[in-house]
C-alpha positions as CSV (number, residue, x, y, z in Angstrom):
1,G,-17.8,-95.1,6.6
2,C,-17.7,-91.9,6.2
3,C,-21.4,-91.9,4.7
4,E,-22.7,-93.4,8.1
5,R,-21.7,-90.0,9.4
6,R,-23.6,-87.9,7.8
7,P,-26.9,-87.9,8.7
8,S,-25.4,-87.0,12.6
9,F,-23.6,-83.7,10.7
10,A,-27.1,-83.0,9.0
11,I,-28.7,-83.3,12.5
12,S,-26.3,-81.0,14.5
13,L,-26.0,-78.5,11.5
14,P,-29.6,-77.0,11.6
15,L,-30.0,-77.4,15.0
16,S,-26.3,-75.7,15.8
17,L,-27.8,-72.7,13.3
18,S,-31.0,-72.5,15.4
19,L,-29.2,-72.2,18.7
20,F,-26.7,-69.7,16.9
21,L,-29.7,-67.7,15.3
22,S,-31.6,-66.9,18.6
23,P,-34.0,-64.1,19.0
24,S,-31.7,-61.8,20.6
25,L,-30.0,-61.4,17.1
26,S,-33.5,-59.4,16.1
27,L,-32.8,-60.8,12.5
28,P,-35.9,-60.8,10.4
29,P,-38.4,-63.9,10.4
30,S,-38.3,-64.2,6.8
31,L,-34.3,-64.1,7.0
32,L,-33.8,-66.8,10.0
33,S,-36.1,-68.9,8.1
34,A,-34.7,-68.8,4.7
35,I,-31.2,-69.5,6.8
36,R,-33.0,-72.8,8.3
37,Q,-34.4,-73.9,4.6
38,L,-30.4,-73.7,3.7
39,A,-29.2,-75.7,6.3
40,E,-31.1,-78.0,6.2
41,A,-31.3,-78.5,2.1
42,F,-27.6,-78.6,2.8
43,A,-27.8,-81.5,5.2
44,M,-30.1,-83.3,2.8
45,A,-27.5,-82.7,-0.2
46,L,-24.8,-84.5,1.9
47,S,-27.4,-87.8,2.6
48,S,-29.0,-87.9,-0.6
49,P,-28.6,-86.5,-4.5
50,S,-31.6,-84.8,-4.8
51,G,-30.8,-82.7,-2.1
52,F,-28.8,-81.0,-4.5
53,L,-32.1,-79.2,-5.8
54,R,-33.7,-78.3,-2.4
55,L,-29.9,-76.5,-1.4
56,W,-30.0,-74.9,-4.8
57,S,-33.1,-73.0,-4.4
58,G,-32.3,-72.3,-0.8
59,A,-29.9,-70.4,-1.6
60,L,-31.5,-68.6,-4.2
61,F,-34.5,-68.4,-1.5
62,L,-32.1,-66.7,0.8
63,L,-30.3,-63.9,-1.8
64,W,-34.0,-63.2,-2.5
65,S,-34.8,-62.5,1.3
66,S,-30.9,-60.7,1.2
67,L,-32.1,-58.4,-1.2
68,G,-35.5,-57.6,0.1
69,L,-34.0,-57.0,3.8
70,A,-31.6,-54.4,2.1
71,S,-34.1,-52.7,0.0
72,A,-36.1,-52.4,3.3
73,S,-33.3,-51.3,5.5
74,R,-32.1,-48.9,2.7
75,T,-36.0,-47.5,2.8
76,R,-35.7,-46.7,6.4
77,R,-32.9,-44.8,6.5
78,L,-34.1,-42.7,3.3
79,R,-37.2,-41.9,5.4
80,G,-35.6,-41.9,8.6
81,A,-33.7,-39.1,6.9
82,S,-36.1,-37.1,5.1
83,R,-37.4,-37.2,9.1
84,L,-34.1,-37.1,10.9
85,S,-34.3,-34.1,13.8
86,A,-32.0,-31.7,12.7
87,R,-30.5,-31.7,16.2
88,A,-29.6,-35.4,15.4
89,A,-27.4,-34.5,12.3
90,R,-23.7,-33.1,13.0
91,P,-23.4,-30.2,10.4
92,L,-20.5,-29.6,7.9
93,V,-19.2,-26.0,8.7
94,T,-18.6,-23.1,5.9
95,R,-16.8,-20.2,8.0
96,L,-18.8,-16.5,7.4
97,S,-16.7,-13.5,8.0
98,H,-17.9,-9.8,7.9
99,S,-16.1,-7.5,5.4
100,D,-15.0,-5.1,7.7
101,Y,-13.1,-7.7,10.1
102,Q,-11.4,-8.5,7.4
103,A,-10.2,-4.9,6.2
104,R,-9.4,-4.2,10.0
105,S,-7.4,-7.1,10.5
106,G,-6.2,-7.8,7.1
107,R,-7.2,-11.1,7.1
108,R,-9.3,-12.6,4.2
109,G,-11.8,-15.4,4.4
110,T,-11.5,-16.5,8.2
111,L,-13.0,-15.8,12.2
112,P,-11.5,-14.6,14.9
113,K,-9.3,-16.4,17.3
114,P,-10.3,-16.3,21.6
115,G,-9.3,-12.6,22.9
116,D,-8.9,-11.0,19.1
117,T,-8.8,-7.7,20.0
118,L,-11.4,-6.5,17.3
119,A,-14.1,-8.5,19.2
120,A,-14.4,-5.3,20.8
121,S,-17.9,-6.9,22.4
122,N,-15.5,-9.8,23.6
123,G,-18.9,-11.7,21.8
124,Q,-21.4,-9.9,24.4
125,P,-24.5,-8.4,22.8
126,T,-24.2,-4.3,23.5
127,F,-26.8,-1.7,22.8
128,G,-27.5,-1.5,18.9
129,T,-26.8,-3.9,15.8
130,E,-23.1,-2.6,14.3
131,V,-23.5,-2.4,10.9
132,S,-20.3,-1.5,7.9
133,A,-19.8,2.6,7.1
134,R,-20.7,1.0,3.4
135,Q,-24.3,-0.4,4.6
136,M,-25.4,2.9,7.0
137,E,-24.7,5.2,3.6
138,A,-27.1,2.9,2.1
139,L,-29.6,3.3,4.9
140,L,-29.3,6.9,5.3
141,A,-29.4,7.7,1.0
142,H,-33.0,5.8,1.3
143,R,-33.9,8.2,3.1
144,T,-33.6,10.9,0.4
145,G,-34.9,8.4,-2.4
146,P,-36.7,5.2,-3.4
147,P,-34.3,2.2,-2.4
148,P,-32.7,0.5,-5.3
149,G,-34.4,-2.4,-6.6
150,R,-32.4,-5.4,-8.8
151,L,-33.6,-6.3,-12.4
152,A,-32.0,-9.3,-13.7
153,S,-32.7,-10.9,-17.4
154,L,-31.7,-14.0,-19.1
155,G,-30.6,-13.6,-22.5
156,A,-30.9,-16.7,-24.4
157,P,-29.1,-16.9,-26.5
158,A,-27.0,-13.4,-27.3
159,A,-28.0,-11.2,-30.2
160,Q,-25.3,-10.2,-32.5
161,D,-25.4,-6.7,-30.7
162,G,-24.1,-8.8,-27.6
163,R,-27.3,-7.6,-25.5
164,P,-29.2,-10.3,-23.9
165,R,-32.8,-11.1,-25.1
166,G,-35.7,-12.4,-22.7
167,V,-37.6,-11.5,-19.7
168,Q,-37.0,-9.0,-16.6
169,R,-37.5,-10.3,-13.8
170,L,-37.5,-8.2,-11.0
171,L,-35.3,-9.7,-7.7
172,A,-35.1,-8.9,-3.7
173,D,-32.8,-5.6,-3.1
174,R,-29.3,-6.5,-2.7
175,L,-28.4,-3.6,-0.1
176,G,-25.7,-5.9,1.3
177,T,-24.7,-8.3,3.1
178,E,-21.2,-8.9,4.4
179,Y,-20.7,-11.5,5.5
180,M,-18.5,-14.0,3.2
181,G,-17.3,-17.6,3.1
182,S,-15.3,-19.8,1.1
183,I,-16.5,-22.4,-1.8
184,G,-13.7,-24.1,-4.4
185,V,-15.0,-24.3,-8.1
186,G,-13.6,-26.0,-10.8
187,T,-10.6,-29.0,-10.5
188,R,-7.4,-29.7,-10.9
189,I,-4.7,-32.2,-10.3
190,G,-2.9,-31.7,-7.3
191,P,1.1,-32.7,-6.9
192,T,-0.2,-35.9,-5.7
193,G,-3.0,-36.9,-8.0
194,D,-5.9,-35.8,-5.3
195,R,-8.5,-33.9,-7.0
196,Q,-8.6,-30.2,-5.2
197,A,-10.6,-27.0,-6.5
198,E,-9.3,-24.9,-9.0
199,S,-9.8,-21.6,-7.6
200,V,-10.9,-20.7,-4.1
201,L,-13.4,-17.9,-4.1
202,D,-14.9,-15.7,-1.2
203,V,-18.7,-15.0,-1.6
204,I,-22.0,-13.9,-0.4
205,F,-24.4,-16.9,0.6
206,D,-27.6,-15.5,-0.4
207,T,-31.1,-16.9,0.8
208,G,-32.7,-14.1,-1.8
209,S,-31.4,-15.1,-5.3
210,T,-31.0,-18.4,-6.6
211,D,-28.1,-18.3,-9.0
212,L,-24.1,-18.7,-8.6
213,W,-22.0,-15.8,-9.6
214,V,-18.5,-16.4,-9.4
215,A,-15.3,-13.6,-10.8
216,S,-13.9,-15.3,-13.7
217,I,-10.8,-14.8,-16.0
218,L,-13.7,-13.0,-18.5
219,C,-13.6,-10.2,-16.5
220,T,-11.9,-7.7,-18.2
221,S,-12.9,-4.3,-16.7
222,G,-14.0,-2.9,-13.1
223,P,-13.2,-4.4,-10.0
224,C,-12.3,-8.0,-10.8
225,A,-10.3,-7.0,-13.4
226,R,-7.7,-5.6,-10.3
227,R,-4.7,-8.5,-9.8
228,S,-5.5,-8.2,-6.2
229,R,-8.9,-10.3,-6.4
230,R,-9.2,-13.6,-7.2
231,R,-11.0,-15.3,-10.5
232,F,-11.6,-18.8,-11.3
233,N,-9.4,-19.9,-14.4
234,Y,-12.1,-22.6,-16.0
235,S,-9.2,-23.2,-18.7
236,N,-7.1,-25.0,-16.3
237,S,-10.3,-27.1,-14.4
238,E,-10.5,-30.5,-15.5
239,T,-14.1,-30.7,-15.1
240,F,-15.5,-27.5,-16.9
241,R,-18.0,-27.6,-19.4
242,M,-19.9,-25.2,-21.5
243,P,-23.7,-25.6,-22.1
244,R,-24.6,-26.5,-25.3
245,T,-26.5,-23.6,-26.2
246,A,-24.2,-20.4,-24.9
247,F,-26.2,-18.3,-22.3
248,R,-25.4,-14.7,-21.5
249,L,-26.6,-13.5,-18.1
250,T,-26.5,-9.8,-16.8
251,S,-28.1,-9.1,-13.2
252,I,-28.9,-4.8,-13.0
253,Y,-28.8,-3.7,-9.5
254,G,-29.6,-0.5,-8.6
255,S,-25.9,0.4,-7.7
256,G,-23.8,-2.2,-9.4
257,Q,-24.1,-5.0,-12.4
258,L,-22.9,-8.2,-12.9
259,R,-22.6,-9.5,-15.9
260,G,-21.1,-12.9,-17.8
261,F,-21.7,-16.4,-19.4
262,V,-23.1,-19.4,-17.8
263,G,-20.8,-22.6,-17.9
264,L,-20.8,-25.7,-15.7
265,D,-18.2,-27.1,-13.3
266,D,-17.8,-28.9,-9.9
267,V,-18.3,-26.8,-7.0
268,R,-16.9,-27.4,-3.6
269,V,-18.7,-26.6,0.0
270,G,-16.3,-27.7,2.9
271,P,-16.0,-31.2,1.4
272,L,-19.8,-31.7,-0.2
273,V,-19.4,-31.4,-4.1
274,A,-22.1,-30.8,-6.3
275,R,-21.7,-31.8,-9.5
276,R,-21.4,-30.3,-13.3
277,Q,-23.3,-26.8,-11.6
278,G,-24.3,-24.3,-13.3
279,M,-23.0,-20.6,-12.9
280,G,-22.2,-17.5,-13.9
281,L,-18.8,-16.3,-15.5
282,I,-18.2,-12.9,-14.3
283,E,-17.4,-11.0,-17.4
284,E,-18.0,-7.4,-15.7
285,E,-19.0,-5.9,-12.6
286,Q,-19.9,-2.9,-11.7
287,G,-21.1,-0.1,-9.1
288,M,-21.5,-1.3,-5.3
289,F,-18.3,-4.2,-6.1
290,E,-15.7,-1.3,-6.0
291,D,-16.4,-1.2,-2.5
292,L,-17.6,-5.0,-1.5
293,A,-14.3,-7.4,-2.5
294,T,-16.5,-10.5,-3.3
295,D,-15.8,-13.1,-5.3
296,G,-19.3,-13.9,-6.5
297,I,-22.7,-15.0,-4.9
298,L,-23.6,-18.3,-4.3
299,G,-27.7,-18.5,-4.1
300,L,-29.3,-20.7,-1.9
301,G,-33.2,-19.7,-3.3
302,F,-36.0,-21.8,-5.4
303,A,-35.0,-22.6,-8.7
304,A,-38.2,-20.6,-10.0
305,L,-36.2,-17.4,-9.4
306,S,-33.0,-18.9,-11.6
307,N,-31.9,-16.4,-14.3
308,A,-29.9,-19.1,-16.0
309,G,-32.4,-22.1,-15.7
310,V,-29.9,-24.6,-13.9
311,T,-30.4,-26.6,-11.1
312,P,-29.5,-24.6,-7.8
313,L,-26.7,-25.5,-6.0
314,F,-28.8,-26.6,-2.4
315,D,-31.0,-28.7,-5.0
316,S,-27.9,-30.1,-6.9
317,L,-26.5,-31.3,-3.5
318,I,-29.7,-32.6,-2.1
319,G,-30.3,-34.0,-5.7
320,Q,-26.7,-35.8,-5.1
321,R,-27.5,-37.3,-1.9
322,A,-24.3,-35.3,-0.6
323,L,-26.7,-34.1,2.3
324,P,-27.6,-36.6,5.3
325,V,-30.6,-34.0,5.8
326,S,-31.5,-31.6,3.3
327,E,-31.1,-28.3,4.9
328,F,-28.8,-25.4,5.8
329,A,-29.1,-22.9,8.4
330,F,-27.1,-19.8,9.2
331,Y,-25.4,-18.5,12.5
332,L,-24.6,-15.1,12.8
333,H,-23.1,-13.5,16.3
334,P,-24.6,-9.8,17.1
335,D,-21.1,-8.8,17.0
336,F,-20.0,-8.8,13.2
337,A,-16.1,-9.1,14.5
338,M,-17.4,-12.9,15.9
339,G,-18.0,-14.0,12.0
340,G,-20.7,-16.9,11.4
341,V,-21.3,-20.0,10.1
342,V,-23.4,-21.9,7.2
343,L,-24.0,-25.0,8.5
344,W,-25.2,-27.9,6.2
345,G,-26.9,-31.0,6.3
346,G,-27.6,-30.8,10.0
347,I,-27.5,-27.9,12.9
348,D,-26.0,-27.6,16.4
349,K,-27.7,-27.5,19.7
350,R,-25.0,-24.6,21.1
351,L,-25.8,-22.1,18.7
352,Y,-29.8,-21.5,19.4
353,Q,-32.0,-21.3,22.9
354,D,-35.1,-23.4,22.5
355,P,-37.5,-23.7,21.2
356,L,-37.1,-24.6,17.3
357,I,-40.4,-23.5,16.0
358,W,-41.3,-24.7,11.9
359,Y,-42.9,-22.8,9.5
360,P,-44.1,-23.7,6.2
361,V,-42.9,-21.9,3.1
362,V,-45.9,-21.1,1.1
363,R,-44.5,-19.3,-2.3
364,E,-41.4,-21.6,-3.5
365,D,-39.6,-18.6,-5.1
366,F,-38.4,-16.8,-2.0
367,W,-38.1,-18.3,1.4
368,A,-41.7,-16.9,1.9
369,L,-43.4,-17.3,5.1
370,D,-47.1,-17.0,6.1
371,L,-47.5,-13.7,7.6
372,A,-50.6,-13.8,9.5
373,A,-50.1,-10.1,11.6
374,F,-48.1,-7.0,12.2
375,S,-47.6,-5.7,15.3
376,V,-45.7,-2.0,16.2
377,G,-46.7,0.2,19.6
378,N,-50.2,0.5,19.9
379,R,-51.0,-0.4,16.2
380,T,-51.5,-4.3,14.6
381,F,-51.9,-4.6,11.2
382,K,-54.2,-8.5,10.5
383,M,-52.4,-9.6,7.1
384,V,-55.2,-11.1,5.3
385,G,-55.0,-12.9,1.9
386,H,-57.9,-14.0,-0.3
387,D,-55.7,-17.5,-1.1
388,I,-52.2,-17.9,-1.8
389,S,-51.8,-15.2,-4.8
390,T,-52.7,-12.9,-2.6
391,R,-51.4,-13.8,0.8
392,P,-48.8,-11.2,3.2
393,L,-45.8,-12.8,3.1
394,L,-42.9,-12.6,5.2
395,I,-38.9,-13.2,3.6
396,I,-36.3,-14.2,5.2
397,D,-33.1,-12.7,2.7
398,S,-29.8,-14.0,4.2
399,G,-28.7,-11.2,1.4
400,T,-30.2,-7.9,2.4
401,T,-28.9,-6.3,5.3
402,F,-31.9,-4.4,6.6
403,L,-36.3,-5.1,7.8
404,T,-37.9,-3.7,5.2
405,A,-41.7,-2.9,5.2
406,M,-44.2,-1.3,2.4
407,G,-47.0,1.5,2.6
408,E,-49.3,1.8,5.6
409,V,-47.4,-1.1,7.8
410,Y,-44.2,0.7,7.1
411,R,-45.8,4.5,8.0
412,A,-46.7,3.1,11.4
413,I,-43.3,2.0,12.2
414,A,-41.8,5.4,11.2
415,E,-44.2,6.8,13.6
416,A,-42.7,4.9,16.7
417,V,-39.7,4.0,15.6
418,H,-37.1,6.8,15.8
419,P,-33.2,7.9,16.2
420,V,-32.5,7.5,19.7
421,A,-29.2,7.3,21.8
422,C,-28.4,4.1,22.1
423,P,-28.5,3.5,25.5
424,D,-32.1,4.5,25.4
425,T,-33.1,2.1,22.2
426,W,-35.0,-0.3,25.1
427,R,-37.5,2.2,25.3
428,L,-39.1,2.0,21.9
429,P,-41.5,-1.0,21.2
430,P,-40.7,-4.4,20.1
431,L,-41.5,-5.2,16.0
432,V,-43.8,-8.6,16.5
433,Y,-44.3,-10.7,13.3
434,T,-47.4,-13.4,13.9
435,L,-46.6,-16.4,11.8
436,R,-48.4,-19.7,11.2
437,A,-46.8,-22.5,12.0
438,A,-46.1,-26.0,10.6
439,D,-48.2,-27.4,13.2
440,G,-51.2,-24.8,12.2
441,Q,-50.6,-22.7,15.5
442,H,-49.9,-18.9,15.3
443,H,-46.4,-18.3,16.5
444,N,-45.1,-14.4,17.6
445,I,-41.1,-13.7,16.5
446,S,-40.2,-10.4,18.7
447,V,-37.5,-8.3,17.2
448,L,-36.3,-6.2,20.1
449,P,-35.6,-2.7,19.6
450,E,-32.0,-3.1,20.6
451,E,-31.7,-6.2,17.8
452,Y,-33.7,-3.8,15.1
453,M,-31.9,-0.3,16.0
454,V,-28.6,0.0,14.5
455,R,-25.1,1.9,16.0
456,A,-25.0,5.2,13.2
457,D,-21.4,6.2,14.7
458,M,-18.8,3.8,15.7
459,A,-18.6,5.2,19.3
460,G,-22.6,3.6,19.1
461,V,-23.6,7.1,20.7
462,L,-26.8,7.2,18.7
463,C,-28.8,4.1,17.6
464,A,-31.0,4.6,14.6
465,P,-33.9,2.4,13.1
466,G,-32.1,-0.5,10.7
467,I,-35.7,-0.1,8.9
468,M,-36.0,0.5,5.0
469,E,-39.6,1.0,2.9
470,F,-38.8,-1.3,0.1
471,G,-41.1,-2.2,-2.9
472,S,-43.9,0.5,-2.9
473,H,-42.7,1.7,-6.2
474,F,-42.8,-1.7,-8.0
475,D,-46.0,-3.9,-9.6
476,G,-46.2,-7.2,-9.9
477,F,-45.2,-9.8,-6.7
478,F,-44.7,-6.7,-4.2
479,Q,-48.0,-5.1,-5.0
480,R,-49.5,-8.8,-4.8
481,H,-48.4,-9.9,-1.1
482,R,-46.7,-6.9,-0.1
483,P,-44.6,-8.5,1.5
484,M,-42.0,-8.2,4.6
485,M,-38.6,-8.8,4.6
486,L,-35.7,-9.7,7.6
487,G,-32.0,-9.7,6.7
488,E,-28.7,-9.7,8.4
489,V,-30.1,-6.9,11.4
490,F,-32.7,-10.3,12.1
491,M,-30.2,-12.8,11.6
492,R,-27.2,-11.8,13.8
493,H,-30.1,-12.5,16.6
494,H,-32.3,-15.4,15.4
495,F,-30.9,-19.0,13.9
496,T,-32.1,-19.5,10.9
497,V,-32.6,-22.9,9.4
498,F,-33.8,-23.5,5.7
499,R,-35.2,-27.2,5.1
500,K,-36.4,-29.4,2.1
501,S,-38.1,-32.4,2.2
502,G,-35.8,-34.2,-0.2
503,T,-38.6,-35.6,-2.3
504,E,-40.7,-34.6,-4.8
505,G,-43.4,-32.4,-4.1
506,G,-42.7,-32.2,-0.4
507,R,-42.7,-29.3,1.6
508,A,-39.9,-26.3,2.2
509,E,-39.6,-25.3,5.8
510,V,-37.8,-22.8,7.4
511,G,-36.9,-23.1,11.6
512,I,-36.6,-20.0,13.6
513,A,-35.2,-19.7,16.8
514,R,-33.7,-17.5,19.3
515,S,-29.8,-18.1,18.8
516,A,-27.3,-18.5,21.8
517,H,-24.4,-16.3,22.6
518,G,-23.1,-17.8,25.4
519,A,-19.7,-19.7,26.2
520,A,-21.3,-22.9,24.5
521,A,-22.3,-20.8,21.1
522,Q,-18.6,-19.1,21.2
523,A,-16.8,-22.3,22.0
524,F,-18.5,-23.2,18.7
525,L,-17.2,-20.6,17.0
526,A,-13.8,-21.2,18.0
527,E,-13.7,-24.8,17.2
528,S,-14.8,-23.8,13.3
529,A,-12.1,-20.9,13.2
530,Y,-9.3,-23.2,14.2
531,S,-10.7,-25.8,11.7
532,R,-9.8,-25.6,8.1
533,D,-12.2,-25.9,5.1
534,S,-11.7,-28.4,2.7
535,F,-11.4,-28.0,-1.0
């Protein structure tokens, strides 16, 4: 009867599985073996009661093999992601627009559309780099006195007199990039039950600082109290929390000041979400914020620079595994009206020219690179430091407008570079920075005169050096490392990628390549201009 047919079925089942599980499937040998053993046990179970025990053991072995395979596959994916070439990852995009474009066009937080008359250069580089009137005023004022620095203090907790207590920390000069992009802060439930940002704010993306500042309803004086300004209403956010200990945070600029309290809430950068992100809620802002209509500052530096003692947003995105690759990148078009983008979790080859060279970060507070030498004209300076505590540095700072140098190096630049008619900028020498790359070799980065010279007037008749002396009048960090800085003027001609390893103790790197400005790059900008950020 039926029992007599079981051996035939028992023989055909393993044979069928063996034929089906052919090498063409590329399954691991351990998993193939486990499946075959389970099939044989199943056949034995049909022909004898003792076979059921073997069936159960085979099933458990198959489960164990599957879990091992899944774990190994996940490990390979994580390792692959950490080594993944940025070219292979599809980035998420935050659009940036320049404040002068916003003022002239009446559009806030957008990029120009193709054919926009405000993009006077039609997307093509011209003589000298154009900066805003406010930035030019800061550059000219620099010639009459020392440049402003910034002090920031963390007060923990606030004293009865309302003044913060704590150690003063010197940060980089904020002579003001004017590129801003949108972020979403807080959470509210939409009409259809979906979770949306409570407030969408335009902020400066700053690699030279770490803390996140947002305009809030706490603001009662200064520019952020104006009705035309957008502010975060934390009382309407479903996810807002105050830390257990209230911290008052103050950042003092040479030309302005931010004051407020630290809060915790979700922050959205496009579709990315950083949960329970620490931020400074602006209570008062003074000085330069009268002219610069920003809703806040998003610091992209290292945790060591955090005055609020919270995890930086970039680190939060990495720790919460929101990014396929632990990196972000800046592309700023040389024509400010064309705007720019911040790329998250990957890059796009249309935005740069090969080669993209990686440089190790040697001090994880700023994005600071190992500066081996600097040349201008017939002067070359060998930058020699005995160890990491005195090593000369080159800092990439998206929150600073110009290039900076100190002491003898700055004086050599001032002797070789001077104001000229914009069509004659080609007569001036390039600035050559020699850096130690990740492969141990030295590579030169040349900043051409038509890049570091900035237009001193709207007509583009006279160009002045976009270079400032900064740091000479400070002690400590600046005297030990005598850093040079590359700001917005540099980044409008060079594509910059900021990468962390994503693993504890891993090395951070900066990738630098000359920017592309052709049809492909403009097509990318056009695509991002028509897309909508999701909050």
